[in-house]
Structure formats: structure tokens, C-alpha cells
C-alpha positions in Angstrom: 16.3 9.4 14.6 15.7 6.7 12.0 18.5 5.5 9.8 18.5 5.0 6.0 15.6 2.7 5.2 17.6 0.4 2.9 20.2 -0.1 5.7 17.4 -0.7 8.2 15.8 -3.5 6.3 19.1 -5.3 5.9 19.5 -5.9 9.6 19.2 -9.4 11.0 16.7 -8.6 13.8 13.0 -9.1 13.2 11.2 -6.0 12.0 7.6 -5.2 13.1 5.2 -3.4 10.9 1.7 -2.0 11.7 -1.5 -3.9 11.2 -4.6 -3.2 9.1 -5.9 0.4 9.2 -9.3 -0.5 7.8 -10.0 -3.3 10.3 -9.0 -1.0 13.2 -11.2 1.8 12.0 -14.1 -0.7 11.6 -13.6 -1.6 15.2 -14.0 2.1 16.0 -17.6 1.9 14.6 -17.1 2.9 11.0 -19.1 0.6 8.7 -18.0 -0.9 5.4 -20.5 1.2 3.4 -18.1 4.1 3.2 -14.6 5.1 2.2 -12.3 4.4 5.1 -9.6 6.5 3.4 -11.9 9.5 3.5 -11.6 9.5 7.3 -8.2 11.0 6.9 -10.1 14.1 5.9 -13.3 13.9 7.8 -12.1 12.3 11.1 -8.3 12.5 11.2 -8.2 11.9 14.9 -9.6 8.4 14.4 -6.8 7.6 11.9 -4.2 9.2 14.1 -5.2 7.1 17.1 -4.9 3.9 15.1 -1.4 4.8 13.8 -0.4 5.9 17.3 -1.5 2.5 18.8 0.6 0.6 16.2 3.6 2.8 16.9 3.2 2.3 20.6 3.1 -1.5 20.1 6.5 -1.4 18.4 5.8 -0.9 14.7 8.7 0.4 12.7 6.6 1.0 9.6 3.3 2.9 9.5 1.1 2.7 6.4 -0.7 5.7 5.0 -4.5 5.3 5.1 -4.6 5.1 1.3 -5.1 1.4 0.4 -8.3 2.2 -1.6 -7.5 5.8 -2.4 -6.9 5.1 -6.0 -9.0 7.1 -8.5 -11.2 4.3 -9.9 -12.3 3.2 -6.5 -13.0 6.8 -5.4 -15.1 7.3 -8.5 -17.1 4.2 -7.5 -17.5 5.8 -4.0 -18.7 9.1 -5.5 -15.8 11.1 -4.2 -13.2 11.5 -7.0 -12.8 15.1 -6.2 -11.3 14.1 -2.8 -8.5 12.1 -4.3 -5.6 14.5 -3.7 -7.0 15.7 -0.4 -7.2 12.1 0.9 -3.7 11.3 -0.2 -2.1 14.4 1.2 -4.0 14.2 4.5 -3.2 10.5 4.9 0.5 11.2 4.3 0.6 14.1 6.8 -1.1 12.0 9.5 1.2 9.1 9.1 4.3 11.4 9.1 3.0 13.3 12.1 2.7 10.1 14.1 6.0 8.7 12.8 7.7 11.9 14.0 10.8 10.9 12.0 11.2 7.9 14.5 9.7 5.2 12.3 9.1 4.8 8.6 6.1 5.8 6.5 4.9 3.6 3.6 2.9 5.3 0.9 0.3 2.5 0.4 -1.4 1.5 -2.9 -3.9 -1.3 -3.3 -5.4 -2.7 -6.5 -7.2 -0.3 -8.8 -10.4 -2.2 -8.8 -10.5 -2.5 -12.6 -9.5 -5.3 -14.9 -6.5 -4.5 -17.2 -6.2 -5.5 -20.8 -6.3 -8.1 -22.4 -8.8 -9.4 -19.8 -10.6 -6.1 -19.3 -11.3 -2.7 -20.7 -8.6 -0.7 -18.8 -5.4 -0.1 -20.9 -1.9 -0.4 -19.4 -1.4 3.3 -20.0 -4.6 4.2 -18.1 -3.6 2.0 -15.2 0.0 3.4 -15.1 -1.5 6.9 -15.1 -3.7 6.0 -12.1 -0.7 4.7 -10.2 1.5 7.7 -11.1 -1.0 10.1 -9.6 -0.6 8.5 -6.2 3.1 7.9 -6.5 3.7 11.6 -7.4 1.8 12.8 -4.3 3.5 10.3 -2.1 6.9 11.5 -3.2 5.9 15.1 -2.8 4.8 14.4 0.7 8.0 12.7 1.6 7.1 9.1 2.4 10.0 6.7 3.0 8.9 4.0 0.6 6.1 2.9 -1.7 4.0 -0.2 -0.7 2.0 -2.1 -3.2 -0.2 -4.6 -1.3 -2.8 -7.3 -1.8 -2.3 -7.6 -5.6 -3.5 -10.7 -7.4 -2.9 -9.6 -11.1 0.8 -9.5 -11.7 0.3 -7.4 -14.8 -1.4 -4.8 -12.7 1.4 -4.9 -10.1 4.0 -4.6 -12.8 2.3 -1.5 -14.1 2.5 0.0 -10.7 6.2 -0.9 -10.3 6.8 0.7 -13.7 5.1 3.9 -12.6 7.4 4.2 -9.6 10.5 3.5 -11.5 9.6 6.1 -14.1 9.0 8.8 -11.5 11.6 8.0 -8.8 14.0 5.1 -9.5 15.7 5.3 -6.1 12.8 5.3 -3.6 12.4 1.9 -1.8 9.6 -0.3 -2.9 7.7 -3.0 -1.0 5.4 -5.4 -2.8 2.9 -7.9 -1.5 0.5 -10.2 -3.3 -2.6 -11.9 -2.1 -2.6 -15.7 -2.3 -5.3 -18.4 -1.9 -4.9 -21.8 -0.3 -3.6 -23.1 -3.6 -0.6 -20.8 -3.0 -1.5 -18.9 -6.1 -3.3 -15.6 -6.6 -6.9 -15.5 -7.8 -5.4 -14.8 -11.3 -3.4 -18.1 -11.1 0.0 -16.5 -10.6 2.5 -18.4 -8.6 4.9 -17.2 -5.9 7.8 -18.0 -8.2 6.4 -15.7 -10.9 5.9 -13.0 -8.3 9.6 -13.3 -7.1 10.8 -13.2 -10.8 8.8 -10.0 -11.3 10.0 -8.2 -8.2 13.6 -9.2 -9.0 13.2 -7.6 -12.4 12.3 -4.3 -10.8 14.7 -4.5 -7.9 11.9 -4.4 -5.3 13.4 -4.0 -1.8 10.9 -6.0 0.3 8.4 -8.7 -0.8 5.7 -10.5 1.0 2.2 -12.0 0.9 -0.9 -10.4 2.3 -2.7 -12.2 5.2 -5.6 -13.6 3.2 -4.9 -17.2 4.2 -4.0 -16.3 7.8 -0.6 -16.7 9.5 -0.4 -20.5 9.3 -1.3 -20.5 5.6 1.3 -17.8 4.9 4.0 -20.0 6.5 3.1 -23.2 4.7 
């Protein structure tokens, strides 16, 4: 039986998380011209097998298969009507594999839109998109919310606001993507990221593996 997540992440021992779901599903023969998140509905066994393999390898955290399951991206893929089905199916699969032995992270990636003042999407619109996912994650009983691979700190902050407005106590993990310059593609620095996450009392922070392991440790 797992212990309280906030206590678990405070331990001194190294903690292992799962790897990429999309890359593992790609290795199973699914090509990039589709929504990998939709596989939680159309081929749940494939998703289940990936999560099981990560758990068997020692992962203490399993991500939901929802990185791109945000409404703007599902609209682009022509399946906006599957939004809720994908989110709920992905949560159920991850929780089934976790079996209350490891933790489930409700995963949210970038919206795929540009937020004002640089783009046409308002802060309120973006917050509403995030809240749709967060609401379902909380209803489905995930252990924490994970924001991953964000480059625009304004977009990330909007997501963090959405979580705090809905459920101020749920643990939150946040990761940004960085380039070799050690900045995001929007020019944000690691120091700015840390300041932002401190502002919202984020529990775990990190960087996505876009520059590889050695680059991440530089």
C-alpha cells in the first residue's frame, strides 16, 4: 500500500518514474499520424502493457496517457468529441496498473496554441482548457497533476492557476523543456521557472529530456 505522496517525495532515496508513453507506443507499431492518446479508448491493451512494463521495471510513478489530450490538440486531430472518453479511459488504465501500489500522475502537456499577447488565445480560454482536464483527473482520483514539456511560462502559470482554483491541496509536478542554451524556446530561464513554481507551491519540478541526460545535468 502506498504512503501519502507528499511524504513519499520527501524521502532521501532516489525515486524512479516511468518513461515516455508515446515513444513506447510508437515502438509497438503505431505511427505519428494519429492521436496516441486515443489508443486508451481504441487499444487499451497496448497502453496497459506499456504501463505494466514501466511498473515492472521499478517505476513509482505512472503517467496517464494524456499528454496531448487537451481540447485544442484533439480538435486539430478531428476527435474533440473523444476528449472526456480519452481522459477517463487513460486514468482508469493507469490506476488499474498502479493497483494502489504506485502513484498515478494526471498528465497535461502544452495546449498547442499561442497565448496572448503573442497569440490569439486568451488567458481565460487557456485556463478553461486546463480546468476541463484537471476536473476529470480529480474526479478519477489521480494522485497528482503533472504539467510537462512547457516552454511558455505564461501558459504553465495558467495551468497552475487552474489547479489551485479547483483543488488547492492536490500535489503538482511541473517540468519545462529547455534547449542547449538552458532556456526554453520562449527564452525563459531556469531561475524564472523556479520562481514561478515557488509562487504556486509546486511539489516537484524538473526539466523534460529534450536535451538528453547529459544536457539536463549540465
